[in-house]
N, C-alpha and C positions, 0 to 999 in steps of 0.2 A: 896702420898698425893698431890693433885693438888695445884699449886701455886695460890695466890690471883691475880685476874685480875684487872687492872686499871678500867675496865668497871663495876666492882662491886660497885664502889663508885658512888652514884647517881649524884653528881655534874659533875664528869668526863663523865659519860654516857650521861647526858643531853647535855653537850657541844659537844660531839662527834656526837650524833644523830642530833643535830641542824645543824652542819656542813654538815652532810650527806644529810639532806633535802635541804640545800642551794645548794649543788652540783647538786642534782636532779632537782631543779627548773631551774637552769641555763642550764642544759642539755635538759630539756623540751623545753626551748626557742630556743636553738640551733637546736633541732630536728625539731621544727616547721619551722624554717627558711630554713633548708635543704629540708624539704618536699615541701615547697612553691617553692623553686628554681628548684627542680627536676620536679615538676608538670608543672611549666612554661616551662622548657626545653623540656619536653615530649610533651606539647601542641604545641610548635613551631615546633617540629620535625615531629609529626604524625597528628596533628590537632585534631579535635573533633571526637573521636571514642567512644566506649562504656564507660560509666561512671565507669563501673566495673574495667577497666584498671587503672583509677586514684585512685579509692578506694583501690584496691589491692596494688598498688605501695605505696600509702601513709601509709597504715597499715604495709606493710612489712618494709619500712624504719623506721617508727616510733617505731615499736616493737623491731626491731633489735638495734636501737640506744639506746632506753631506757633500754633494757636488758643489753647491754654493760655498760651503765652508772651505773645501779644499782649494777652489779657485781664488776665493778672496784671501785665504791664507797665503797663497803664493804671491798675490799682489802685495800683501803686507810684508812678506819676506823680502821680496826684491826691492821694494821701496825703502823698508826700514834698514837694510844693510848697506844701502848705497849702490847696489848692483845696477839700478836703473841709470844712475849718473855715469857709470863707467863705460857705457856703450859708445861706439863711434857713430855719430849721426852724419851720414853721408848726404843728407838733405839740408844740413845746416849751411847756410850761405855766408856766415860771418867770417869764415876762414878763406873764402875764395878771393882771389885778386881781381878786382874789377877795374883794371886799367885799360 
């Protein structure tokens, strides 16, 4: 039988997801700042080349940083709410009878 997760409580879940959205908003701002800095550095280094270079660079950095933020945010969400501890570990041998 699976244990009850703290995220099953609507109040805890709402708080956790609000914190997750807050984290993603700040990471989106940080991502935009990094993209602007890299595009400026790239413009100073190579000048005005094809616009596709800047678009590809911006999309690559933006998607990478936001994917990292989303996945790490989910790790923080599950760990911070106690959801990780609520799982049933079928590989845990401490409850097996070794007689």
